[in-house]
C-alpha positions in Angstrom: 16.4 -12.5 7.0 14.7 -10.2 9.4 15.0 -7.2 7.0 13.6 -9.3 4.2 10.7 -10.3 6.5 9.9 -7.0 7.7 9.9 -5.6 4.1 7.4 -8.3 3.0 5.5 -7.9 6.1 5.1 -4.1 5.4 3.8 -4.8 2.0 1.2 -7.4 3.4 0.3 -5.0 6.2 -0.4 -2.0 4.2 -1.8 -3.4 1.0 -3.5 -6.7 2.1 -4.7 -6.1 5.5 -5.9 -2.6 5.3 -6.6 -2.7 1.5 -5.2 0.8 1.0 -4.9 2.2 -2.5 -2.7 5.2 -2.6 -2.5 6.3 -6.2 0.2 8.7 -7.4 -2.0 10.6 -9.7 -4.5 13.1 -8.1 -2.9 12.9 -4.7 -5.3 13.5 -1.9 -4.2 16.2 0.6 -6.0 14.7 3.7 -5.6 11.5 5.6 -7.5 10.5 8.7 -5.8 7.5 10.5 -7.9 5.7 13.0 -6.2 3.4 15.7 -4.4 3.4 18.9 -1.4 1.1 18.3 1.9 2.8 17.5 3.3 0.0 15.4 0.3 -0.2 13.0 0.2 3.6 12.7 3.7 4.0 11.9 3.6 1.7 9.1 0.7 3.4 7.5 2.5 6.8 8.1 5.5 5.4 6.3 3.4 4.1 3.4 1.8 7.5 2.9 5.1 9.5 3.1 6.7 6.8 0.7 3.9 7.4 -2.0 4.0 11.0 -1.7 7.9 11.2 -2.0 7.9 8.9 -5.1 6.4 11.8 -7.0 7.4 15.0 -5.5 9.5 16.6 -2.7 7.9 17.2 0.5 8.9 18.8 4.0 7.5 16.5 6.7 6.5 17.9 10.3 5.1 16.0 13.2 3.3 17.1 16.1 2.2 15.3 19.1 -1.1 17.2 20.2 -1.4 17.7 24.0 -3.3 20.2 26.2 -0.2 22.7 26.2 0.8 22.5 22.5 1.5 25.6 20.7 -0.8 25.7 17.9 0.7 28.9 16.4 3.7 26.8 15.5 1.6 24.4 13.7 -0.2 27.2 11.8 3.0 28.8 10.8 4.3 25.6 9.3 1.3 25.9 6.8 2.4 29.3 5.7 6.2 28.2 5.1 7.2 28.9 1.6 9.9 26.5 0.2 12.4 27.7 -2.4 12.4 24.3 -4.1 8.5 24.1 -4.3 8.3 21.3 -1.8 5.0 20.4 -0.4 4.4 20.7 3.4 3.1 17.8 5.0 1.8 18.0 8.8 1.3 14.9 10.8 -0.9 15.4 13.8 -1.2 12.6 16.5 -4.1 13.2 18.8 -4.5 11.6 22.3 -7.6 9.4 23.0 -9.4 12.3 24.7 -9.7 15.4 22.3 -10.6 18.5 23.8 -12.8 21.3 22.6 -9.9 23.5 22.1 -8.2 20.9 20.1 -11.3 20.5 17.8 -11.6 24.3 17.5 -7.9 24.7 16.3 -8.3 21.7 14.1 -11.2 23.4 12.4 -9.0 26.6 11.8 -6.2 24.3 10.5 -8.3 22.5 7.9 -9.5 25.7 6.6 -5.9 26.9 5.9 -5.2 23.7 3.8 -3.6 24.8 0.4 -2.6 23.1 -2.8 0.9 22.7 -1.6 -0.3 21.2 1.9 -0.7 17.6 3.0 -2.3 16.9 6.3 -2.5 13.4 8.2 -4.5 13.3 11.4 -4.2 10.3 13.7 -7.1 9.7 16.2 -8.2 6.6 18.3 -11.5 6.4 16.9 -14.3 8.2 15.0 -17.0 8.7 17.4 -20.3 10.5 17.2 -18.7 13.5 18.9 -16.1 13.8 16.2 -18.6 13.2 13.4 -20.4 16.4 14.6 -17.3 18.4 14.6 -16.9 21.3 12.1 -13.5 20.0 10.9 -14.7 16.4 10.4 -17.6 17.7 8.3 -15.4 19.8 6.1 -13.0 17.1 5.1 -14.6 13.8 5.4 -15.6 13.7 1.8 -12.2 14.8 0.4 -10.2 12.8 2.8 -8.8 9.1 2.8 -9.9 7.5 6.0 -7.9 4.4 7.1 -8.8 2.1 9.7 -5.5 0.9 11.3 -7.1 -1.3 13.8 -6.8 -5.3 14.1 -9.3 -5.3 17.0 -11.6 -8.2 16.1 -10.9 -11.8 15.9 -11.6 -11.7 12.1 -9.3 -9.1 11.2 -6.7 -10.6 13.4 -6.9 -14.2 12.1 -6.6 -12.6 8.5 -3.5 -10.8 9.2 -2.0 -13.9 11.0 -2.8 -16.1 7.8 -1.4 -13.3 5.4 1.7 -13.2 7.4 2.1 -17.1 8.0 2.0 -17.4 4.2 5.4 -15.6 4.1 6.8 -17.3 7.1 5.7 -20.7 5.6 4.0 -21.7 8.8 0.4 -22.7 9.6 -1.6 -22.2 12.8 -4.9 -23.8 13.7 -7.9 -21.8 14.7 -7.8 -22.5 18.4 -4.0 -21.0 18.2 -5.4 -17.9 16.5 -8.0 -17.2 19.1 -5.5 -18.0 21.9 -3.1 -15.3 20.3 -5.9 -12.8 19.7 -6.8 -12.9 23.5 -3.2 -12.2 24.5 -2.0 -9.9 21.5 -5.0 -8.0 20.4 -3.5 -4.7 21.7 0.0 -5.5 20.9 0.4 -6.5 17.2 4.2 -5.9 17.3 4.7 -8.5 20.1 2.4 -11.0 18.0 4.6 -10.2 15.0 7.7 -11.3 16.7 6.4 -14.2 18.3 5.2 -15.5 14.8 8.8 -15.0 13.6 10.1 -17.2 16.6 7.6 -19.9 15.5 9.0 -19.7 11.9 12.4 -20.6 13.4 11.3 -23.2 15.8 8.6 -25.1 13.7 9.5 -24.4 9.8 6.9 -25.7 7.5 4.9 -27.2 10.4 1.3 -26.9 11.5 1.5 -25.2 14.9 -1.2 -26.2 17.4 -2.5 -24.7 20.5 -0.2 -26.7 22.8 2.9 -25.8 21.2 1.9 -22.3 21.3 1.0 -22.3 25.1 4.3 -24.0 25.9 6.3 -21.3 24.1 4.1 -18.4 25.8 4.2 -20.1 29.2 7.6 -21.3 29.6 10.1 -20.6 26.9 9.7 -17.0 26.3 12.0 -14.5 28.2 9.9 -11.6 29.4 11.4 -8.3 30.1 10.5 -5.1 32.1 10.0 -3.1 29.0 7.4 -5.6 27.8 5.7 -5.4 31.1 5.7 -1.5 30.9 4.4 -1.5 27.3 1.3 -3.6 28.3 0.7 -1.7 31.5 0.5 1.4 29.4 -2.1 -0.3 27.4 -4.0 -1.0 30.7 -4.2 -4.6 30.0 -4.5 -5.9 33.5 -4.6 -9.6 32.7 -1.6 -9.7 30.6 0.3 -7.2 32.7 -0.1 -9.5 35.9 0.8 -12.6 33.7 4.2 -11.0 32.6 4.9 -9.6 36.1 4.5 -13.2 37.5 6.7 -14.6 34.6 9.5 -11.8 35.5 9.3 -12.9 39.3 9.7 -16.6 38.3 12.4 -16.0 35.8 14.6 -14.3 38.4 16.4 -12.6 35.9 15.9 -9.0 36.7 17.0 -7.4 40.1 13.6 -6.1 41.7 15.4 -2.7 42.3 16.2 -2.4 38.5 12.5 -3.2 37.9 11.5 -0.3 40.2 13.9 2.1 38.7 12.3 1.3 35.2 8.8 1.8 36.6 9.9 5.1 38.4 11.3 6.5 35.0 8.3 5.8 33.2 6.0 7.4 36.0 8.3 10.4 36.0 7.6 11.1 32.3 4.0 10.8 32.9 4.1 13.3 35.8 6.3 15.8 33.7 3.7 15.5 30.8 0.7 16.0 33.2 2.3 18.8 34.9 3.3 20.5 31.7 7.1 20.3 32.7 8.0 18.5 29.6 7.2 18.9 25.7 6.6 15.5 24.3 7.3 16.9 20.8 11.0 17.7 22.0 11.7 14.8 24.1 13.1 11.7 21.9 12.6 9.1 24.8 8.7 10.0 24.8 8.6 10.0 21.0 9.6 6.2 21.0 6.3 5.2 22.4 4.6 8.4 21.7 0.9 7.1 21.2 1.1 4.8 24.3 2.6 7.7 26.6 0.1 10.3 25.2 -3.0 8.1 25.8 -1.7 6.8 29.1 -1.0 10.3 30.4 -4.7 11.4 29.8 -6.2 8.5 31.4 -4.2 8.1 34.7 -5.4 10.5 37.5 -3.5 12.4 40.1 -5.0 10.4 42.7 -3.7 7.3 40.9 -0.2 8.8 40.6 -0.1 9.6 44.3 -0.8 6.2 45.1 1.8 4.7 42.9 4.5 7.2 44.1 3.7 6.3 47.8 3.7 2.5 47.0 7.0 3.0 45.2 8.7 4.9 48.1 7.7 2.1 50.5 8.8 -0.5 48.0 12.3 1.2 47.8 12.5 1.1 51.5 11.7 -2.6 51.6 14.3 -3.3 49.0 17.2 -1.3 50.6 16.7 -1.8 54.3 14.0 -4.3 55.3 14.2 -8.1 55.1 10.7 -8.6 54.2 11.5 -9.6 50.5 8.1 -11.4 50.5 6.2 -8.1 50.4 8.2 -6.8 47.3 6.0 -8.5 44.6 2.9 -7.7 46.4 3.9 -4.1 46.1 4.6 -4.5 42.4 1.4 -6.1 41.9 -0.4 -3.2 43.4 1.6 -0.7 41.4 0.8 -2.6 38.3 -3.0 -2.8 39.1 -3.2 1.0 39.8 -1.4 1.7 36.8 -3.8 -0.5 34.6 -6.7 1.7 36.2 -7.7 -0.9 38.9 -9.0 0.5 42.1 -8.9 -1.5 45.2 -9.8 -0.8 49.0 -6.1 -1.5 49.9 -4.7 1.2 47.3 -6.9 3.8 48.7 -4.6 3.9 52.0 -1.8 5.2 49.5 -3.6 8.2 48.0 -2.0 10.7 50.2 -1.3 13.9 48.4 2.3 14.1 47.0 4.2 17.2 46.0 5.4 16.1 42.5 8.1 18.8 42.3 9.6 17.5 45.6 9.4 13.9 44.4 11.2 14.8 41.1 13.9 16.6 42.8 14.7 13.9 45.4 14.8 11.0 43.1 15.5 12.4 39.6 
């Protein structure tokens, strides 16, 4: 059932929601995908690759663009020669903040585009700065630009209604507004919730009271969900999920801390150029979230988080003051979401990241 739903959803998402028409004839060589949600971008990329592979052989390369990326490797892929005359498809995923160096190299790359190359560029948004870049001016008229966002109530409601037709459920307008407020930055979670509604309320009109009951009392929230929302810097939803995890009493606080520590370690390694996101399979699972988050979070914030985590670990292992545990979790989540409070400034003492990594990981 899930496989069938996902297949149908894939068709609806690509063809109806984004109104994409990728014809086999006269295949365009350039695609610009605009959006910041991994789930939506991934589906569009799959559609593009499927469309190309239906008519010809391709060799696909994917690069997550960071400040320390080796652009020579990317350029060399464009010069690759394939004995079977396969086309080269290069997928470039950019962080939210695109540096001058990235713009310059992208200008060079677009100038190298040949008949046997296909280039897909993923960016968060098309700003005025991007519009004035050489590479964008050169390719905007010859490329397919696809808006992969569901960032307005109108778009979200349209998406929900289309998908509900397949699930054979109906949701009132108030419920659509409620779901948009919670899941506008996490459409994958919204999809899973709608699938749950189809099981609990088949062929029924689902009103706001039913949805609030499910969201507030019957859903089991996990640490991975919390981290995913935190990486989106959604403060309200992050605090809500943290409070639900506390009430559920399913996860040991030390396990929660370990999972947060692991993610913080990856962020530190990326910021300190100790890891290449293109070679790390764990990072690639949530590449867009991790890439954007690592650009946003500051060294001072990481210092505060590490200090708080160290104190929290001592409390969990040695102290009997368990009442402070969730207070510290709350502070850590707030800092990760970009919130600054007078209390957290106390913990901005500079940390030697290498010592931290050696000691705990």
